[in-house]
N, C-alpha and C positions, 0 to 999 in steps of 0.2 A: 733242450727243454728242462725246466725245473719242476721236479715232482714235489707236490705238496704232501702233507702227512696222510691224506686220505687216499693217496694213490692217483689222484687226478694230476693233470699237467697244467701249469700256468702258461701264459703266452710270452713269458720273458725268456729270450734266447741268449745263449753265450754269456750267462751270468757268472761273474767272478764271485768267489766266496768272500763274505763279509766277516771281518774279525770283530768280535763283540765282547763286552764285559757286562757284568751284572752288579749293581750297587743297591743293596737293600738290607736294612737291619732286621727285617722280618724273615726269620729262618725258613718258615714254610713257604712263603711267597718266593723267596730266592731260589729254593730247591725246585719249585714248580717251573719257574722260568728257565733254570739250568737244564731241566729235563726236556722242555720244549725245544730249546736251542740245540741240544744234542741230537734231536730227532730230525733236524733240518739239514739237508745236504748243502744248503746255501749259506749256512752260518758256521763259524768256528769260535768256540768259547775260549777266549784267551785267559780269563780269570774271573773270579767272583769275590765280592767284598761285602762286609757287613757294615761298613761305614765309608763316608765320602773322603775322609782325610787319607786313609790308606790307599784309596783308589787313584789318587793323584800320581802314585808311582807307576801306574800302568802307562803313562804318557812319557816315561823315561826309559822304556824298554825298547827292544828291537822292533817289535811288531807295530804296525800302524793300526790304530783303533778306528773302525768304520762306524760302529754303532754301540750305543750305551742304553741298557735297560736301567732306568733310574727311578728310585723312590724319592719322595720329597721330604716327608717328615722323618728325620734321622737325628740322633744326638750329635753334638759337636758342630756339625756342618750340615745344613739342609741340602736337598738336591738342587734347589735353585741357587743357593750360595755356591755350591760346587760348580755349576755352569758358569757363574761369574768369574771363576778362576781360569777358565779355558779361553785362550786367545782365539783359537780357531776350532771350535767344538765340532765333533763328528755328528752324525745323525743321533737324535735322542728319542727314545720311546719312554714316556713316563709310565710308571706302574705304581698307582697310588690307591689307597683305600678311601680317598675322599675326592669328591667332584669339585670342591671349592677352589682348587688351585688351577683348574683347567684354563681359564682365561689368561691368567698370568703366565702359565707354562707356554701357551701358544704364541705369546709375545717373543719367546726365545726361538721361534720357528721349529718347535719340536715336530717330529714326524707323526707321532700319534700319542694318544693318552688312554691308557688301559686302566680300568677299574678292577680292583681285587674283589673276589678271587677271579683270576684270569682264566677264561675257558680256552681250549685248544682252537676252536674255529675262529674266535676273536683274535687269538695270537697269530694265526695264519694270515688273516686279513691285514693285520698290522705289518707283518713281515713282507707281504707282497707289496705294500705301499713303500716300505723302506728299500726293497730291491729295485723298484721302478725308479726311485730317486737316484739310487746308486748307479744304475745302468745309464740313466739319462745324463748324469754328470760325467761318466766315463766316455760316453759318446761325444759329448761336447768337447771334452778334453782332447779326444783323439782327432777332432776336426780342426783344432786350433793350429796356427802357424808355428813354425819352429823357433819360437821366441818367448821371452818372458819380460814383464815390465817391472822395474825396480822403482819404488817411490822414495825419493830423497826427503830430507827434513823440511825443505821449502815447498814440499808437495809437487815438485817437478817429477815427471815420469821419464825414466830412461829405459829405452828398449835395448835388450840384449838378446842376441841369438844364442841358442844353447851352446853352439860351438865356441862362443866367446868366453863362457864360464869355465875356469880351470878347476876350481874347487870351492867348497863352502866350508867355513869354519865357525864353530860355536864360540860365542863370547858372552858368557853369563846370560842375560836376557835378550841378547842380540845375536845376529849372525853376520859374518863377513862373507860377501860374495866377491871372490877374487877373479878378475879377468886379466887379459894380456896387458892392458894399459892402466887399470885402476882397481881399487878395492872399495866396495860399497858396504857400509855398515848400516844395517836395517833392523828395526824392532820386529823380530820374527823368531819363531822356534824352529829347531831342526826338523821336528816332525812335520810342521806345516810346509816348510820349503821342500822337503822330500816329496810331499804330495804334489807339489807344483812342477817338479822336474820329471822327465820321462825315465822310467826304469831302464829302458834300452840304452840310455846314454850315461846315466849317472848311477853311482853305487856308493852306499854308505859303508865305510871301511873302519869307522871308529865312532864312538859316541860324539866326538867333536868334529868329525870330518865326513863330507860327501865329496867324491871326486868325479871328474869327467873321465871316464875310462879311456877315451881316445887320447888323453894327455899322458897316459902312463908311459914312462920311459923304461922303468925297470922295477921289478919286485925283488927285494933282497931281504932274507930273514923275515922279520915282522914289520917291514916298512915298504912304502910305495914311493918311488922317485918320480916326481911330476915335473915336466918341462915348464919353466916360466920365461918371461921376457929376458931377465937378467941372470939366468942360470937355472938352478933346480930347487925344488921344494921337497923335503923328505917328510913324509906323513906316516904316522904309526898305523899299523893294522891291529885293531882290537881282536882279542882271541875269539870272541863270539861272532865276529864278522868274517874271519879268514876263509872258512870253508865256503861260504856263500860267494865270496869274491872269486875264489879259484874255480868254482863250478861255472861261473858266468864267463870266464875268459876262454878265448879260442886257444886252448893249450895243447901244445905238442911236446911230449916228453920222451926221453930215451931211457 
């Protein structure tokens, strides 16, 4: 059960922790949201930003961002302009001093719209709504078949079993999904495709690579050797990913 800030328990069970960031140029408002987040056992504050431009870097890090607390009126780039830069945005909770943006904001399917100054009870209500969405999505994901669909340029959908995928490689604004017989280039981000693939089968080992761990033939120094149809593929292991990879392997050492 998830304990709320008042000591009561919500009805949401087996909830995973949501990674979140705060984007707000209003220092006082930003600090209030940060403190509320830190009091919640269901949220993990990854970072906080006073402008939307700097916040874009959060999507290039290791952590998956599940929730953004987002102001709208900010210099350089507004909150709504920021949303337009995200190909597959996570849940968004708007935190604004004005009501006039609410209708436009909900067109982006935001989870909630909080008016400043945000009270703790109103924050709790908003987080419970976000947690329900989060858990519902996780449940649906867990019930899907062991497969993924790749959309090609001509809008044809190709079904791939997870076992067909050997690795995923980043290529500027695209990713390459490599299988035993073919390589599919799709307009997608590494973050987005990582969210589509089950963590039990796939592991990110580098900023530019996600591998199917069942395809690992050997790990030598800072590289992974993967079996392909016509030989092997040597993939680098990023320094920040190595410990996580080794922790997940069924490792026997002497």
